[in-house]
N, C-alpha and C positions, 0 to 999 in steps of 0.2 A: 850713310847706311848703305848696304848693299842690296839691290832688288834684281834677283837671279829669275830668269827665264827657264821655266820647265817646259819644253817643247812638244812633249808626246807621252810620256808615261807608259802605261799598259795598254792604253785605248787601242779600239780597232778602228779600221777606216770608216766601216760604216756608222760610227758615232759622230763624225763630222767631216765634210768634204775636204776641208782645208789641213786636216791633222798629217803633220809631214812624218813618213816613215823612211823613206830613201835617203841616201845621203845628199842628193841634190836638193830634194824637199827641205831638209834640217838646214842646209846651208841658206836657202833662201829667207826661210822663217826666223833664222838666227840673225842674220844682216838686218831686217828690218826691226827686230825686238832690240838690238844693241841701239839702232838708229834712234828709238823713241826712249832709249834710258837704261835698259837692263846693262848691269855690269858684270855678270857672269851667264853660264848656260849649264842646263842639265839636261841631257839627251838619254833616251833608250835606244841604242843602235838595232836595226833590224836586217836580217838577212834577206835575199832577193824574193823570199816567199811571205815576206811580212812578219815573221816570228823574230821575236827578242832573242838577241845571241851575245855571248860574250867571246865568240870566236876572233882569234887577232885579226883576220881579213876584215871580219864585219866592223870591228871597233876601228880597225886602221882606216878603212874607207870613210866612214861617218866622221872621223876627227879629221882627217886631212881636209874632207870639203868643207866643214865648219870653218877650220883655221884659215883655210884660202879665202873665205868669204868673211871672216872677222878675225884678222889679224890681230894678236896680242891680247885678245879675250880667253879668260880663263876658261876651259870646257871640262866639264864633268860627266861620269856616267854613273849607271845604277849597276849595282853587284847583287841585286835581289835572287835570293836563293831559287826562287821560281824559274828563272833564266836558265840555268844548268841544270837545276834538280838535285844535285848532291853537292856536299861540302868538297869533295875530292874533284869532281869535276870542274867546278867552280876556281878552285885553286891552280888546277891544270891549266885552265884557259888563261887565268891573270897572268902565271908565269911565261906564258907563250905569247904574251901581246908584245908586239914589236914596235907600234906606235902607241905611247903612254897618253893618257889623259892627264890633265892636271891636276884633277882630284877625283876621287870616288867615294859614294856613299855605302856606308857599310851599317846594315840594320841589325842592332843588337838585342834584337827579338829572336834571331835567328841563331841556329848552332854555327860554330865556327866562325864567328866575327872576330874574336881576337886573333885566331892564326891568319884569317885575310888580312888585319891590320899589319900584322907583323910582316907579311909578303908585300903589301903596298908600300910601307915604308921602305923595305930594302929596295925597291923599285923607283924609289923617289916620287911616289904619287900622293899626294895630299889626302889625308883622311878626314870625311866628313861623318861623324858619327850620329846615326838616326835613332833617335829616342821618342818612342810613343808611349811608354808606361812608366811608373816608378821602378817596375823590376827590370826594365831595359836600363834605366840609370845605375843601378845597382851591379849590373853586369858589366856595365860600360867602366864604372870605378874600379872594380874587381881585376878587369882587364890590363890596368896599368896605363893605358893609352890616352887617358884624360889629359895629360899635360902635352902631348905630342900631337893632337889632332888639330886639323886646320879650323874646323868650326863643329859646333854642335847642333845637329837639327831636332828641333822640336816639333813633332809631327804626331799630334795626338789623333786617335783614330774615332773618337766619340761624335756622334752625328749630331749632339745637341750643344750649342756653344759654352753654355755656363759649365757643363761637365768637362768639355775640354780645357777651359781655362783652369779648371781646378786640377787636371791632371798636370797641365804645364807649371801652375804654383808648386806642387809637390815634387815636381822633378827641378826644378831649378833651386828650390829650397835645400834639396838634398845635394846639388851641385856645389852650392855655396858653402853649406856646412864641410864639405871635402875640400873647399879653398879652390875649386875649379873655377876659372876666370877665362875660358876660351870664349870667343864671339858665338852667340846664340842666333841663330835663324829659326825663326817660327813662321810656320805656316799650315793651313788647312786643306781640307778636301770636301769639294761638292759645296753642301750648304755653309759649311764652316769656313770657305776659303776666303772669303771677303771679310767676315768678321775677325777672324785670326788676323789677316793682314793688317786690320785696323788695331788690333792689340798688339801687333808687332811694332807698327809706328808709334802708339802710345809709349811702350817700353824702351824704344830705342834700339829694338833688336833688328837683324837684318830678315828679310822676307824672300818669297818668292811667289811668283804666278805664272800660270800658262795653261795649256791644255791638258796638262796631266792632272792638274787640281781642279780646273772648273772649266766649263764651256760657255759660262755665262758672264756677263759684265755685273757691276753693282746694283744696277736697276732691274736686275732678272731677264734683261734680254740676252739673245744669243751672239756671243762674239763671232766676229768674222775671222780673225787671227790672233796669234800668239801677240803679235805687235798690238794689237786693240786692247788687251788684256794689260799689258805691261804699260801702255799709255794711262790706262786709268788707274794702275798702281803708282805711277808716278805723280800723277795728278793728286792722288791723295796724299803723298809724300810731302808733296809742296805744299799743301794746305797746313799739315802738321808743323812744317818747318817754319811757316810765317804766321801761323796762329799766336 
């Protein structure tokens, strides 16, 4: 199974002193996360003012730094609509990328998802389809990209674990009735991060962990780094493997 490290997300520097934002910081955090067992990386590149950006130079600098630090490791980026504010500006930014990520996440709760998938496909960038609700799953199936995506991200936004798991069950059931069998990656946010990672392990899904999803370890203590979170996830995965 894949454990992907999500290094920063939309968090701000004041949330954790070790949060990596600049390319050199992402490169350092990425290297140690890979050393302890992560198999892929997900980043939200920032400009020099610390704001998320899809601008070609910002994306390129971050990807080049991380790839130099972690050669051969797949690296993906977010395409969240909040980053460039409009569907048109997002498409313009992606068209202008000179350095391409290995994959990019596409949130099917957002307008313009199908158009973005079409552009990413023409550019040779793998598509991670982000589904948070059953409605997202329906939009994803209607787009026609289900057979062509790299993997499907199951990322429920409910803050209560049982409710989040019910959402996941409904999404997976809908995908199966549509004969969609792409790899599934399940993860949670904040209080559901570790329970949903456990659920991913139990179901044999891929998963992810990192400062984007949580700042705390399974015991509730504050993590010092992304690598510490990844190490805890790998330890859990090993326990499931040998149990």
